[in-house]
N, C-alpha and C positions, 0 to 999 in steps of 0.2 A: 503492501499499498508508500501507496505517494503522501507525500506529508509536504508542506514548507508552511514552518513555524515565526514569525514577527515577533518583534520582539525588543521592548527600548522608546517605543514613545511616550510619549505626557504632554504633559505646559512645560512652556518654557513665553523671557519675557523673550521680546528684539533685541536683536543682536546675544543672543545665549545659542549653545551649539546641542545638539543630541546625538548620540549614536543608538540607527538603530545594524539590529544584526539579524538576518534568517538563515535558520537551521535547516537544512532541506537534510530527507532519513527519503530509500526505496528507490533511491536514482541512480546511476552511476555520477554523481556529483560531478568527476571533472569534468564529463566531457559537452554536458549545457550550458549557453549560453543565458547569466544572470542580470535579470532588470529592478531596478527600482520603476515604481511606477505612484503617482499618488488622484488623488480624488477632495474634488474638493468641494461642497457643496451647490446644489444646483450645477453645478458639472461636467462636462468628462474626467475621466479620463483618461490623463496623458504620464507619457514615460518622460523620465525623473533623469535619470541613469544606468548605464549598458556595461558589462565587463564582457568578455569573452573567454572562451576558455584558453586561450591565450593568454587574456589578460592584458589580452586592449582594452582600452575603456574609453565613453562617450556618455555626453555630458548635453540636456537641454541648456539653451540658452537661460535662458531667466536662471539656469542652477554654478550657472561656471566658473571656477573660481572657493563661489561657496562651499561644495558638495563635494567631495571625494570617497565613492565608489569602492570599496575593495575585493576579494575572495580570498578564506581556506582553507585549504584543496582538502587535509591533515583531520581538518571541522565537521563541513560538508557545511561552510557558513559564507554568511555574502556581507556584506557590514557599508554600511553607507553612516559619516560623519558627515553631519551638519553643520558648519557653523557657519553666523555671523546673519542665523533663523529672520525672519520675518514673519509677518502676522500671513502677506501672502501666504506660506509656504504653508498651510493650517491646509490641513481633509488627512483621508485618509493611502496611510502606503503601506506599499503592499509587491512583495519580492515574486519576481513569475520567473518560471523555468524555461528555455525553453530549449530543441534541439531537433529540427525534422518535422512533423507534421507531430509533433509531442511539445505540446501545450502546458502546466503546468502553474495551477495560485494558489495564495497563499492565501489567510483569514482577512490580515492586516490588519498592521500597529497605529492608532489617532492616535496623531500633533498636531497641538495646537499651539499658538505665538500669538503670544497680547498681551497686554499693557495688564 
């Protein structure tokens, strides 16, 4: 059974930091590309950051220079370090694992940035 379990969300003031984690099980983690998405209230889910199986990364323009995605294949875990958080970063953050026709989602973790 495939499971992606996100953790690390919470409430933080603008300018603060959070580190999200996504622990995967039931897949050969090393070969999967891993993404972080987010969905703000009333908005579509959007891609925030991607890391390939080889470690290449890509970011949405809105988070470049503030967010960093990383993976630890030994721990089957992908991380999202979020710095200089802004109110517009508020939303539910989802982890996604994909390769070819296989695509799996986590249940999401809430991030709220507010003063």
